[in-house]
C-alpha positions as CSV (number, residue, x, y, z in Angstrom):
1,X,11.2,-8.9,7.0
2,X,8.6,-6.9,5.4
3,X,11.2,-4.5,3.8
4,X,12.9,-8.0,1.8
5,X,9.5,-9.2,0.8
6,X,8.9,-5.8,-0.6
7,X,12.4,-5.4,-2.6
8,X,12.5,-9.2,-3.8
9,X,9.2,-9.5,-4.9
10,X,7.7,-5.8,-5.6
11,X,5.0,-6.6,-2.8
12,X,3.2,-3.2,-2.1
13,X,4.2,-3.5,1.7
14,X,3.1,-1.0,4.6
15,X,4.9,-1.4,7.8
16,X,3.1,-0.2,11.2
17,X,6.3,2.5,11.7
18,X,5.1,3.9,8.3
19,X,1.3,3.6,9.0
20,X,2.2,5.2,12.6
21,X,0.6,2.5,14.1
22,X,3.3,1.4,16.3
23,X,1.9,1.1,19.9
24,X,-1.5,0.1,18.7
25,X,-3.3,-2.8,19.8
26,X,-2.8,-6.1,17.5
27,X,-7.4,-5.9,17.2
28,X,-6.2,-1.9,15.9
29,X,-3.9,-3.4,13.8
30,X,-6.3,-5.6,11.9
31,X,-9.1,-3.1,11.8
32,X,-6.8,-0.5,10.1
33,X,-5.3,-3.4,7.6
34,X,-9.5,-4.0,7.1
35,X,-10.0,-0.3,6.4
36,X,-7.1,0.0,4.1
37,X,-7.9,-3.3,2.2
38,X,-4.3,-4.6,2.7
39,X,-3.3,-8.1,4.4
40,X,-1.2,-8.5,7.7
41,X,2.1,-10.2,7.6
42,X,3.6,-10.6,11.1
43,X,5.3,-13.0,13.4
44,X,2.9,-12.1,16.0
45,X,1.4,-16.0,15.7
46,X,-0.5,-16.3,18.7
47,X,-2.5,-12.9,18.8
48,X,-2.9,-12.8,15.0
49,X,-4.5,-16.6,14.8
50,X,-6.5,-15.6,17.8
51,X,-8.0,-12.8,16.0
52,X,-8.5,-14.7,12.9
53,X,-10.5,-16.8,14.6
54,X,-12.5,-14.2,16.4
55,X,-12.7,-11.9,13.4
56,X,-12.9,-14.0,9.9
57,X,-13.2,-11.2,7.8
58,X,-10.3,-9.5,6.8
59,X,-7.7,-9.4,3.7
60,X,-5.5,-11.6,4.8
61,X,-3.3,-12.7,7.8
62,X,0.0,-14.2,6.7
63,X,1.4,-15.6,10.4
64,X,5.4,-16.6,10.0
65,X,7.9,-18.2,12.2
66,X,11.8,-16.3,13.3
67,X,13.9,-17.0,10.3
68,X,17.2,-15.6,10.6
69,X,17.9,-16.2,6.7
70,X,15.7,-13.1,5.5
71,X,15.9,-14.0,1.7
72,X,14.6,-17.6,2.4
73,X,11.6,-16.2,4.7
74,X,10.5,-13.7,1.5
75,X,10.9,-16.4,-0.4
76,X,8.6,-18.7,0.9
77,X,6.2,-16.1,2.2
78,X,6.1,-15.2,-1.5
79,X,5.4,-18.7,-2.6
80,X,3.0,-19.6,-0.4
81,X,0.6,-16.3,-1.1
82,X,1.5,-17.2,-5.0
83,X,-0.6,-20.4,-4.4
84,X,-3.6,-18.2,-3.3
85,X,-6.4,-16.4,-6.0
86,X,-7.3,-14.4,-3.1
87,X,-6.0,-13.9,0.6
88,X,-9.7,-12.8,2.1
89,X,-10.5,-14.3,5.3
90,X,-7.2,-16.6,4.9
91,X,-4.6,-17.4,7.5
92,X,-1.3,-18.2,5.6
93,X,1.3,-19.8,8.4
94,X,4.8,-19.7,6.7
95,X,7.1,-21.8,8.4
96,X,10.9,-22.0,8.8
97,X,12.0,-24.9,7.9
98,X,13.4,-28.1,10.0
99,X,16.9,-27.9,10.6
């Protein structure tokens, strides 16, 4: 998902694998993102919505529903974040269209 968004829209994307954060808790991933001035893009909706409520000071959290149409998902993500002047402290929800 993230590499698709990067390749389609030129976003600077760093995966948890590239950041060597695989296996870290969600709170640790959020702390890493905050410390490195990065937003989070995740399909782990439940945990990161909760973290947003518990820790509202962050660089943005984008939660997505699972979608096998990666190109369409990347387009919806780009549209959602392009509407925002800033992602700071925001929770952005990107949902798969109803079939």
